[in-house]
N, C-alpha and C positions, 0 to 999 in steps of 0.2 A: 370771572375768569373771561380772559379775551381767548378766542379760538379763531384761527385762520383759514382760510383755503376749506372753507368745512362743507362737507357732504353728508346730507340729511337723507336718511332711506326710511321710508313708509309703508306699509302692507306688514302680510302675515307670512312667518318664516316656512318654508316648504310650497309657497303658490307664488305664481310667475305676474300675480299682479299686483306691482308695487311701484311707489314712484320715487324719484330722487329731487332732489333737490339743492342748489349749491349757492353757498354764502361766501363771499369774499371775507367777511368779518361777520362774528357771530360772538356778543357779550352774552353772559349768562351770568345772572344773580344768586351767589351762593349763600346760605342762610351763615349767621356769625357761628362759630364755634363757640359751644360752652364748656366742651369736656377737653381736658388737659392733662398730659401725666405731668407730675413734679418730678423735676430732676432733682436730687438730692445733691449737697454740696459734696459728702461725704464720696460720693460716686466720680466726682469728676477731680480727685485729688490725686495728686502723684504717689504712690505706693512709697515713696520715701517718707514723705510728706506723712502720710498715716502711720509709718514704723515710729516718728519720733513725738506723736502725740498723746496727749494723756487724757483726751478727750474720750470716753466711751463710745459715742459715735462712729470716730476714727478707727478706734480698736477693734470695734465691729467689725468695719468696711475690711480692714486688714485683714481679719481670720478668715472672711467670707474669701478674701481673695488668694488666701495662700491655700484653704481647703481645696480648692477647685485645682490647685495647681497638684496637691497631694493625690487627690482623685485620680487625675489621669493613667498614673503607672495600675491601677488597681481597673480601672475600665477598659484601658487597650487591650488586653489579651480575647476579649470579647467582640472588636469591633469586624475583625477579620470575618470572612466570609469561605466558604470553600464551594467556588462555583462548577466543581468538576462533578458535584452532582450528590 
C-alpha cells in the first residue's frame, strides 16, 4: 500500500508528550489475503434468467428473491416509530 503526504503521531493519548513525523511517501507491505468470500453464480444472474432455468440452484435463488419481496408487506407496519413519546 502506498500512502502519500503522511503524518505519523507517536505518543500516549491524553498526554502532551508526543512526536509528529511527516513523510512524502510511505510504503507498507500488507500480508497476502488468504480469506475471500466466494461469489455464487446464482447471485449474479438476472431474475429473468433464474425464472427460465431448470437448475435447482437457480430456482432456489429465485425463490429467495421472491420471498424477500413477499416479506416486505409483513415487516413494513413494524418499521414505523412513535416519536412523540
